[in-house]
PyMOL Python script that loads the backbone (N, CA, C, O; Angstrom):
from pymol import cmd

cmd.read_pdbstr("""\
ATOM      1  N   MET A   1     -14.953  14.523  -7.022  1.00  0.00           N
ATOM      2  CA  MET A   1     -15.928  15.625  -6.998  1.00  0.00           C
ATOM      3  C   MET A   1     -17.012  15.071  -7.156  1.00  0.00           C
ATOM      4  O   MET A   1     -17.460  14.484  -8.141  1.00  0.00           O
ATOM      5  N   ASN A   2     -17.671  15.362  -5.648  1.00  0.00           N
ATOM      6  CA  ASN A   2     -19.212  14.915  -5.602  1.00  0.00           C
ATOM      7  C   ASN A   2     -20.071  16.125  -6.004  1.00  0.00           C
ATOM      8  O   ASN A   2     -19.811  17.262  -5.611  1.00  0.00           O
ATOM      9  N   VAL A   3     -21.042  15.845  -6.753  1.00  0.00           N
ATOM     10  CA  VAL A   3     -21.908  16.949  -7.245  1.00  0.00           C
ATOM     11  C   VAL A   3     -23.289  16.529  -7.181  1.00  0.00           C
ATOM     12  O   VAL A   3     -23.544  15.460  -7.735  1.00  0.00           O
ATOM     13  N   LYS A   4     -24.223  17.145  -6.624  1.00  0.00           N
ATOM     14  CA  LYS A   4     -25.519  16.634  -6.550  1.00  0.00           C
ATOM     15  C   LYS A   4     -26.400  17.132  -8.094  1.00  0.00           C
ATOM     16  O   LYS A   4     -25.974  17.997  -8.861  1.00  0.00           O
ATOM     17  N   ILE A   5     -27.412  16.518  -8.244  1.00  0.00           N
ATOM     18  CA  ILE A   5     -28.152  16.718  -9.352  1.00  0.00           C
ATOM     19  C   ILE A   5     -28.444  18.075  -9.640  1.00  0.00           C
ATOM     20  O   ILE A   5     -28.278  18.607 -10.738  1.00  0.00           O
ATOM     21  N   GLU A   6     -28.938  18.680  -8.493  1.00  0.00           N
ATOM     22  CA  GLU A   6     -29.301  19.891  -8.544  1.00  0.00           C
ATOM     23  C   GLU A   6     -28.334  20.836  -8.628  1.00  0.00           C
ATOM     24  O   GLU A   6     -28.726  21.848  -9.208  1.00  0.00           O
ATOM     25  N   GLU A   7     -27.341  20.865  -8.300  1.00  0.00           N
ATOM     26  CA  GLU A   7     -25.648  21.459  -8.262  1.00  0.00           C
ATOM     27  C   GLU A   7     -25.178  21.253  -9.637  1.00  0.00           C
ATOM     28  O   GLU A   7     -24.137  21.837  -9.938  1.00  0.00           O
ATOM     29  N   LEU A   8     -25.732  20.559 -10.489  1.00  0.00           N
ATOM     30  CA  LEU A   8     -24.883  20.172 -12.042  1.00  0.00           C
ATOM     31  C   LEU A   8     -24.659  21.544 -12.733  1.00  0.00           C
ATOM     32  O   LEU A   8     -23.552  22.076 -12.825  1.00  0.00           O
ATOM     33  N   PRO A   9     -25.818  22.066 -13.210  1.00  0.00           N
ATOM     34  CA  PRO A   9     -26.000  23.086 -13.933  1.00  0.00           C
ATOM     35  C   PRO A   9     -24.587  24.356 -13.226  1.00  0.00           C
ATOM     36  O   PRO A   9     -23.668  24.690 -13.974  1.00  0.00           O
ATOM     37  N   ARG A  10     -24.636  24.671 -12.370  1.00  0.00           N
ATOM     38  CA  ARG A  10     -23.724  25.480 -11.589  1.00  0.00           C
ATOM     39  C   ARG A  10     -22.588  24.871 -11.725  1.00  0.00           C
ATOM     40  O   ARG A  10     -21.888  25.635 -12.389  1.00  0.00           O
ATOM     41  N   SER A  11     -21.935  23.824 -11.447  1.00  0.00           N
ATOM     42  CA  SER A  11     -20.908  23.213 -11.479  1.00  0.00           C
ATOM     43  C   SER A  11     -20.253  23.315 -12.833  1.00  0.00           C
ATOM     44  O   SER A  11     -19.057  23.548 -13.003  1.00  0.00           O
ATOM     45  N   ILE A  12     -21.134  23.122 -13.766  1.00  0.00           N
ATOM     46  CA  ILE A  12     -20.577  22.985 -15.386  1.00  0.00           C
ATOM     47  C   ILE A  12     -20.426  24.336 -15.665  1.00  0.00           C
ATOM     48  O   ILE A  12     -19.535  24.545 -16.488  1.00  0.00           O
ATOM     49  N   LEU A  13     -21.024  25.365 -15.238  1.00  0.00           N
ATOM     50  CA  LEU A  13     -20.684  26.738 -15.515  1.00  0.00           C
ATOM     51  C   LEU A  13     -19.368  27.150 -14.682  1.00  0.00           C
ATOM     52  O   LEU A  13     -18.631  28.073 -15.031  1.00  0.00           O
ATOM     53  N   MET A  14     -19.206  26.523 -13.783  1.00  0.00           N
ATOM     54  CA  MET A  14     -17.785  27.016 -13.216  1.00  0.00           C
ATOM     55  C   MET A  14     -16.572  26.412 -13.919  1.00  0.00           C
ATOM     56  O   MET A  14     -15.448  26.808 -13.610  1.00  0.00           O
ATOM     57  N   TRP A  15     -16.749  25.450 -14.869  1.00  0.00           N
ATOM     58  CA  TRP A  15     -15.651  24.825 -15.374  1.00  0.00           C
ATOM     59  C   TRP A  15     -14.829  25.784 -16.273  1.00  0.00           C
ATOM     60  O   TRP A  15     -15.373  26.798 -16.709  1.00  0.00           O
ATOM     61  N   ASP A  16     -13.731  25.543 -16.520  1.00  0.00           N
ATOM     62  CA  ASP A  16     -12.862  26.496 -17.199  1.00  0.00           C
ATOM     63  C   ASP A  16     -12.848  25.825 -18.596  1.00  0.00           C
ATOM     64  O   ASP A  16     -12.242  24.757 -18.681  1.00  0.00           O
ATOM     65  N   PHE A  17     -13.421  26.307 -19.651  1.00  0.00           N
ATOM     66  CA  PHE A  17     -13.168  25.761 -21.004  1.00  0.00           C
ATOM     67  C   PHE A  17     -12.085  26.690 -22.046  1.00  0.00           C
ATOM     68  O   PHE A  17     -12.087  26.603 -23.274  1.00  0.00           O
ATOM     69  N   ILE A  18     -11.304  27.460 -21.343  1.00  0.00           N
ATOM     70  CA  ILE A  18     -10.436  28.031 -22.108  1.00  0.00           C
ATOM     71  C   ILE A  18      -9.138  26.877 -22.527  1.00  0.00           C
ATOM     72  O   ILE A  18      -8.871  25.907 -21.818  1.00  0.00           O
ATOM     73  N   PRO A  19      -8.546  27.155 -23.591  1.00  0.00           N
ATOM     74  CA  PRO A  19      -7.633  26.013 -23.896  1.00  0.00           C
ATOM     75  C   PRO A  19      -6.496  25.681 -22.907  1.00  0.00           C
ATOM     76  O   PRO A  19      -6.010  24.550 -22.871  1.00  0.00           O
ATOM     77  N   LYS A  20      -6.143  26.529 -22.227  1.00  0.00           N
ATOM     78  CA  LYS A  20      -5.438  26.188 -20.978  1.00  0.00           C
ATOM     79  C   LYS A  20      -5.766  25.434 -19.856  1.00  0.00           C
ATOM     80  O   LYS A  20      -5.090  24.781 -19.061  1.00  0.00           O
ATOM     81  N   GLY A  21      -7.368  25.750 -20.005  1.00  0.00           N
ATOM     82  CA  GLY A  21      -8.089  24.858 -19.036  1.00  0.00           C
ATOM     83  C   GLY A  21      -8.354  23.347 -19.094  1.00  0.00           C
ATOM     84  O   GLY A  21      -8.477  22.531 -18.181  1.00  0.00           O
ATOM     85  N   ILE A  22      -8.408  23.197 -20.500  1.00  0.00           N
ATOM     86  CA  ILE A  22      -8.909  22.118 -21.021  1.00  0.00           C
ATOM     87  C   ILE A  22      -7.469  20.941 -21.036  1.00  0.00           C
ATOM     88  O   ILE A  22      -7.414  19.728 -20.834  1.00  0.00           O
ATOM     89  N   THR A  23      -6.546  21.846 -21.333  1.00  0.00           N
ATOM     90  CA  THR A  23      -5.261  21.021 -21.149  1.00  0.00           C
ATOM     91  C   THR A  23      -4.812  20.426 -19.874  1.00  0.00           C
ATOM     92  O   THR A  23      -4.157  19.392 -19.737  1.00  0.00           O
ATOM     93  N   GLY A  24      -5.285  21.279 -18.896  1.00  0.00           N
ATOM     94  CA  GLY A  24      -4.845  21.033 -17.597  1.00  0.00           C
ATOM     95  C   GLY A  24      -5.965  19.589 -17.254  1.00  0.00           C
ATOM     96  O   GLY A  24      -5.680  18.599 -16.581  1.00  0.00           O
ATOM     97  N   VAL A  25      -6.962  19.816 -17.796  1.00  0.00           N
ATOM     98  CA  VAL A  25      -7.758  18.662 -17.419  1.00  0.00           C
ATOM     99  C   VAL A  25      -7.157  17.182 -17.826  1.00  0.00           C
ATOM    100  O   VAL A  25      -7.100  16.134 -17.182  1.00  0.00           O
ATOM    101  N   PHE A  26      -6.711  17.541 -19.220  1.00  0.00           N
ATOM    102  CA  PHE A  26      -6.112  16.307 -19.792  1.00  0.00           C
ATOM    103  C   PHE A  26      -4.644  15.885 -19.019  1.00  0.00           C
ATOM    104  O   PHE A  26      -4.186  14.743 -19.039  1.00  0.00           O
ATOM    105  N   GLN A  27      -4.068  16.935 -18.402  1.00  0.00           N
ATOM    106  CA  GLN A  27      -2.960  16.748 -17.847  1.00  0.00           C
ATOM    107  C   GLN A  27      -3.141  15.802 -16.640  1.00  0.00           C
ATOM    108  O   GLN A  27      -2.620  14.692 -16.531  1.00  0.00           O
ATOM    109  N   ARG A  28      -3.896  16.359 -15.818  1.00  0.00           N
ATOM    110  CA  ARG A  28      -4.207  15.743 -14.538  1.00  0.00           C
ATOM    111  C   ARG A  28      -4.926  14.540 -14.670  1.00  0.00           C
ATOM    112  O   ARG A  28      -4.803  13.726 -13.756  1.00  0.00           O
ATOM    113  N   GLY A  29      -5.631  14.272 -15.598  1.00  0.00           N
ATOM    114  CA  GLY A  29      -5.935  12.994 -16.007  1.00  0.00           C
ATOM    115  C   GLY A  29      -5.017  12.203 -16.243  1.00  0.00           C
ATOM    116  O   GLY A  29      -5.094  11.122 -15.659  1.00  0.00           O
ATOM    117  N   SER A  30      -4.028  12.397 -17.010  1.00  0.00           N
ATOM    118  CA  SER A  30      -2.966  11.288 -17.493  1.00  0.00           C
ATOM    119  C   SER A  30      -2.221  11.083 -16.219  1.00  0.00           C
ATOM    120  O   SER A  30      -1.969   9.962 -15.775  1.00  0.00           O
ATOM    121  N   TYR A  31      -1.829  12.353 -15.565  1.00  0.00           N
ATOM    122  CA  TYR A  31      -0.894  12.098 -14.350  1.00  0.00           C
ATOM    123  C   TYR A  31      -1.577  11.015 -13.426  1.00  0.00           C
ATOM    124  O   TYR A  31      -0.881  10.118 -12.951  1.00  0.00           O
ATOM    125  N   ARG A  32      -3.080  11.093 -13.135  1.00  0.00           N
ATOM    126  CA  ARG A  32      -3.708  10.227 -12.149  1.00  0.00           C
ATOM    127  C   ARG A  32      -3.714   8.638 -12.901  1.00  0.00           C
ATOM    128  O   ARG A  32      -3.786   7.676 -12.135  1.00  0.00           O
ATOM    129  N   TYR A  33      -3.660   8.454 -13.971  1.00  0.00           N
ATOM    130  CA  TYR A  33      -3.723   7.195 -14.730  1.00  0.00           C
ATOM    131  C   TYR A  33      -2.545   6.915 -14.619  1.00  0.00           C
ATOM    132  O   TYR A  33      -2.407   5.795 -14.129  1.00  0.00           O
ATOM    133  N   TYR A  34      -1.334   7.570 -14.919  1.00  0.00           N
ATOM    134  CA  TYR A  34       0.097   7.004 -14.678  1.00  0.00           C
ATOM    135  C   TYR A  34       0.556   6.664 -13.417  1.00  0.00           C
ATOM    136  O   TYR A  34       1.469   5.845 -13.306  1.00  0.00           O
ATOM    137  N   ASN A  35      -0.080   7.310 -12.222  1.00  0.00           N
ATOM    138  CA  ASN A  35       0.293   7.243 -11.054  1.00  0.00           C
ATOM    139  C   ASN A  35      -0.496   5.897 -10.326  1.00  0.00           C
ATOM    140  O   ASN A  35      -0.022   5.180  -9.445  1.00  0.00           O
ATOM    141  N   LYS A  36      -1.790   5.784 -10.944  1.00  0.00           N
ATOM    142  CA  LYS A  36      -2.672   4.443 -10.476  1.00  0.00           C
ATOM    143  C   LYS A  36      -2.137   3.227 -10.904  1.00  0.00           C
ATOM    144  O   LYS A  36      -1.986   2.231 -10.196  1.00  0.00           O
ATOM    145  N   TYR A  37      -1.816   3.357 -12.251  1.00  0.00           N
ATOM    146  CA  TYR A  37      -1.883   2.038 -13.135  1.00  0.00           C
ATOM    147  C   TYR A  37      -0.180   1.757 -13.598  1.00  0.00           C
ATOM    148  O   TYR A  37       0.334   0.701 -13.230  1.00  0.00           O
ATOM    149  N   VAL A  38       0.420   2.487 -14.196  1.00  0.00           N
ATOM    150  CA  VAL A  38       2.016   2.626 -14.775  1.00  0.00           C
ATOM    151  C   VAL A  38       3.096   2.689 -13.695  1.00  0.00           C
ATOM    152  O   VAL A  38       4.155   2.064 -13.755  1.00  0.00           O
ATOM    153  N   ASN A  39       2.654   3.664 -12.506  1.00  0.00           N
ATOM    154  CA  ASN A  39       3.920   3.796 -11.764  1.00  0.00           C
ATOM    155  C   ASN A  39       4.163   2.834 -10.598  1.00  0.00           C
ATOM    156  O   ASN A  39       4.720   3.137  -9.543  1.00  0.00           O
ATOM    157  N   LYS A  40       3.670   1.625 -10.931  1.00  0.00           N
ATOM    158  CA  LYS A  40       3.683   0.564  -9.788  1.00  0.00           C
ATOM    159  C   LYS A  40       4.835  -0.437 -10.407  1.00  0.00           C
ATOM    160  O   LYS A  40       4.921  -0.835 -11.569  1.00  0.00           O
ATOM    161  N   LYS A  41       5.631  -0.707  -9.371  1.00  0.00           N
ATOM    162  CA  LYS A  41       6.917  -1.489  -9.975  1.00  0.00           C
ATOM    163  C   LYS A  41       6.184  -3.207 -10.185  1.00  0.00           C
ATOM    164  O   LYS A  41       5.548  -3.911  -9.400  1.00  0.00           O
ATOM    165  N   GLY A  42       6.492  -3.352 -11.168  1.00  0.00           N
ATOM    166  CA  GLY A  42       6.289  -4.943 -11.561  1.00  0.00           C
ATOM    167  C   GLY A  42       4.761  -5.061 -12.033  1.00  0.00           C
ATOM    168  O   GLY A  42       4.216  -6.165 -12.043  1.00  0.00           O
ATOM    169  N   SER A  43       4.105  -3.938 -12.410  1.00  0.00           N
ATOM    170  CA  SER A  43       2.850  -4.089 -12.945  1.00  0.00           C
ATOM    171  C   SER A  43       2.697  -3.577 -14.300  1.00  0.00           C
ATOM    172  O   SER A  43       3.033  -2.449 -14.663  1.00  0.00           O
ATOM    173  N   LEU A  44       2.096  -4.603 -15.122  1.00  0.00           N
ATOM    174  CA  LEU A  44       2.066  -4.425 -16.594  1.00  0.00           C
ATOM    175  C   LEU A  44       0.382  -3.885 -16.741  1.00  0.00           C
ATOM    176  O   LEU A  44      -0.143  -3.835 -17.853  1.00  0.00           O
ATOM    177  N   THR A  45      -0.151  -3.610 -15.850  1.00  0.00           N
ATOM    178  CA  THR A  45      -1.846  -2.966 -15.984  1.00  0.00           C
ATOM    179  C   THR A  45      -1.995  -1.929 -16.716  1.00  0.00           C
ATOM    180  O   THR A  45      -2.786  -1.971 -17.658  1.00  0.00           O
ATOM    181  N   GLY A  46      -1.390  -0.983 -16.482  1.00  0.00           N
ATOM    182  CA  GLY A  46      -1.331   0.358 -17.156  1.00  0.00           C
ATOM    183  C   GLY A  46      -0.915   0.352 -18.598  1.00  0.00           C
ATOM    184  O   GLY A  46      -1.577   1.005 -19.405  1.00  0.00           O
ATOM    185  N   VAL A  47       0.214  -0.390 -19.009  1.00  0.00           N
ATOM    186  CA  VAL A  47       0.717  -0.300 -20.124  1.00  0.00           C
ATOM    187  C   VAL A  47      -0.121  -1.517 -20.979  1.00  0.00           C
ATOM    188  O   VAL A  47      -0.148  -1.409 -22.205  1.00  0.00           O
ATOM    189  N   SER A  48      -0.644  -2.404 -20.483  1.00  0.00           N
ATOM    190  CA  SER A  48      -1.553  -3.403 -21.244  1.00  0.00           C
ATOM    191  C   SER A  48      -2.812  -2.892 -21.325  1.00  0.00           C
ATOM    192  O   SER A  48      -3.409  -3.326 -22.310  1.00  0.00           O
ATOM    193  N   MET A  49      -3.341  -2.252 -20.763  1.00  0.00           N
ATOM    194  CA  MET A  49      -4.608  -1.255 -21.009  1.00  0.00           C
ATOM    195  C   MET A  49      -4.425  -0.502 -21.986  1.00  0.00           C
ATOM    196  O   MET A  49      -5.150  -0.700 -22.961  1.00  0.00           O
ATOM    197  N   VAL A  50      -3.432   0.574 -22.053  1.00  0.00           N
ATOM    198  CA  VAL A  50      -3.266   1.256 -23.137  1.00  0.00           C
ATOM    199  C   VAL A  50      -2.762   0.572 -24.470  1.00  0.00           C
ATOM    200  O   VAL A  50      -2.683   1.195 -25.529  1.00  0.00           O
ATOM    201  N   LEU A  51      -2.479  -0.555 -24.351  1.00  0.00           N
ATOM    202  CA  LEU A  51      -1.896  -1.577 -25.598  1.00  0.00           C
ATOM    203  C   LEU A  51      -3.508  -1.935 -26.069  1.00  0.00           C
ATOM    204  O   LEU A  51      -3.809  -1.780 -27.252  1.00  0.00           O
ATOM    205  N   ALA A  52      -4.296  -2.309 -25.308  1.00  0.00           N
ATOM    206  CA  ALA A  52      -5.469  -2.889 -25.842  1.00  0.00           C
ATOM    207  C   ALA A  52      -6.361  -2.177 -26.367  1.00  0.00           C
ATOM    208  O   ALA A  52      -7.107  -2.636 -27.231  1.00  0.00           O
ATOM    209  N   VAL A  53      -6.458  -0.579 -25.811  1.00  0.00           N
ATOM    210  CA  VAL A  53      -7.208   0.297 -26.352  1.00  0.00           C
ATOM    211  C   VAL A  53      -6.608   1.014 -27.881  1.00  0.00           C
ATOM    212  O   VAL A  53      -7.196   1.787 -28.638  1.00  0.00           O
ATOM    213  N   TYR A  54      -5.317   0.468 -27.980  1.00  0.00           N
ATOM    214  CA  TYR A  54      -4.651   1.028 -29.338  1.00  0.00           C
ATOM    215  C   TYR A  54      -4.884   0.089 -30.274  1.00  0.00           C
ATOM    216  O   TYR A  54      -5.051   0.486 -31.427  1.00  0.00           O
ATOM    217  N   VAL A  55      -4.939  -1.214 -30.015  1.00  0.00           N
ATOM    218  CA  VAL A  55      -5.104  -2.252 -30.754  1.00  0.00           C
ATOM    219  C   VAL A  55      -6.649  -2.397 -31.271  1.00  0.00           C
ATOM    220  O   VAL A  55      -6.933  -2.904 -32.356  1.00  0.00           O
ATOM    221  N   LEU A  56      -7.731  -1.817 -30.226  1.00  0.00           N
ATOM    222  CA  LEU A  56      -9.225  -1.985 -30.464  1.00  0.00           C
ATOM    223  C   LEU A  56      -9.257  -0.771 -31.396  1.00  0.00           C
ATOM    224  O   LEU A  56      -9.863  -1.019 -32.439  1.00  0.00           O
ATOM    225  N   PHE A  57      -8.748   0.537 -31.304  1.00  0.00           N
ATOM    226  CA  PHE A  57      -8.766   1.542 -32.029  1.00  0.00           C
ATOM    227  C   PHE A  57      -8.420   1.219 -33.355  1.00  0.00           C
ATOM    228  O   PHE A  57      -9.168   1.604 -34.253  1.00  0.00           O
ATOM    229  N   ASN A  58      -7.360   0.543 -33.635  1.00  0.00           N
ATOM    230  CA  ASN A  58      -6.697   0.439 -35.043  1.00  0.00           C
ATOM    231  C   ASN A  58      -7.630  -0.613 -35.572  1.00  0.00           C
ATOM    232  O   ASN A  58      -7.739  -0.653 -36.798  1.00  0.00           O
ATOM    233  N   TYR A  59      -8.421  -1.591 -34.759  1.00  0.00           N
ATOM    234  CA  TYR A  59      -9.120  -2.606 -35.655  1.00  0.00           C
ATOM    235  C   TYR A  59     -10.367  -1.980 -35.957  1.00  0.00           C
ATOM    236  O   TYR A  59     -11.002  -2.395 -36.927  1.00  0.00           O
ATOM    237  N   ILE A  60     -10.846  -0.961 -35.204  1.00  0.00           N
ATOM    238  CA  ILE A  60     -12.575  -0.613 -35.548  1.00  0.00           C
ATOM    239  C   ILE A  60     -12.340   0.623 -36.404  1.00  0.00           C
ATOM    240  O   ILE A  60     -13.316   1.012 -37.045  1.00  0.00           O
ATOM    241  N   LEU A  61     -11.127   1.349 -36.526  1.00  0.00           N
ATOM    242  CA  LEU A  61     -11.167   2.271 -37.203  1.00  0.00           C
ATOM    243  C   LEU A  61     -10.969   2.255 -38.841  1.00  0.00           C
ATOM    244  O   LEU A  61     -11.043   3.337 -39.424  1.00  0.00           O
ATOM    245  N   PRO A  62     -10.745   1.179 -39.516  1.00  0.00           N
ATOM    246  CA  PRO A  62     -10.859   0.773 -40.964  1.00  0.00           C
ATOM    247  C   PRO A  62     -12.277   0.694 -41.280  1.00  0.00           C
ATOM    248  O   PRO A  62     -12.781   1.174 -42.295  1.00  0.00           O
ATOM    249  N   PHE A  63     -13.025  -0.063 -40.176  1.00  0.00           N
ATOM    250  CA  PHE A  63     -14.514  -0.201 -40.661  1.00  0.00           C
ATOM    251  C   PHE A  63     -15.182   1.035 -40.444  1.00  0.00           C
ATOM    252  O   PHE A  63     -16.287   1.177 -40.967  1.00  0.00           O
ATOM    253  N   LEU A  64     -14.758   1.842 -39.844  1.00  0.00           N
ATOM    254  CA  LEU A  64     -15.362   3.142 -39.666  1.00  0.00           C
ATOM    255  C   LEU A  64     -15.111   3.974 -41.082  1.00  0.00           C
ATOM    256  O   LEU A  64     -15.998   4.577 -41.687  1.00  0.00           O
ATOM    257  N   GLN A  65     -14.050   3.903 -41.389  1.00  0.00           N
ATOM    258  CA  GLN A  65     -13.516   4.763 -42.629  1.00  0.00           C
ATOM    259  C   GLN A  65     -14.085   4.106 -44.032  1.00  0.00           C
ATOM    260  O   GLN A  65     -14.308   4.795 -45.027  1.00  0.00           O
ATOM    261  N   GLY A  66     -14.291   2.669 -43.975  1.00  0.00           N
ATOM    262  CA  GLY A  66     -14.853   2.091 -45.257  1.00  0.00           C
ATOM    263  C   GLY A  66     -16.199   2.407 -45.384  1.00  0.00           C
ATOM    264  O   GLY A  66     -16.680   2.636 -46.493  1.00  0.00           O
ATOM    265  N   THR A  67     -17.035   2.455 -44.092  1.00  0.00           N
ATOM    266  CA  THR A  67     -18.447   3.066 -44.374  1.00  0.00           C
ATOM    267  C   THR A  67     -18.577   4.363 -44.775  1.00  0.00           C
ATOM    268  O   THR A  67     -19.663   4.654 -45.275  1.00  0.00           O
ATOM    269  N   GLN A  68     -17.640   5.331 -44.672  1.00  0.00           N
ATOM    270  CA  GLN A  68     -18.082   6.503 -44.950  1.00  0.00           C
ATOM    271  C   GLN A  68     -17.786   6.935 -46.388  1.00  0.00           C
ATOM    272  O   GLN A  68     -18.179   8.041 -46.757  1.00  0.00           O
ATOM    273  N   THR A  69     -17.116   6.130 -47.223  1.00  0.00           N
ATOM    274  CA  THR A  69     -16.822   6.144 -48.630  1.00  0.00           C
ATOM    275  C   THR A  69     -17.976   6.234 -49.320  1.00  0.00           C
ATOM    276  O   THR A  69     -17.959   6.261 -50.551  1.00  0.00           O
TER     277      THR A  69
END
""", "prot")
cmd.dss("prot")
cmd.show_as("cartoon", "prot")
cmd.util.cbc("prot")
cmd.orient("prot")
């Protein structure tokens, strides 16, 4: 979706912010990610990217929780 700067406010107002619309956005994103990275035969790129984010998240989370106490 190509949006020019002057069209940005109109474009944002056209987005669907109801729960069904938000879940649809996440579904389309996950389908797009799956088809681009995971659905290739012999490719570990998508799985390794998800694993790397999981490891990074679990490494950073205890530091964030420790500073809030």
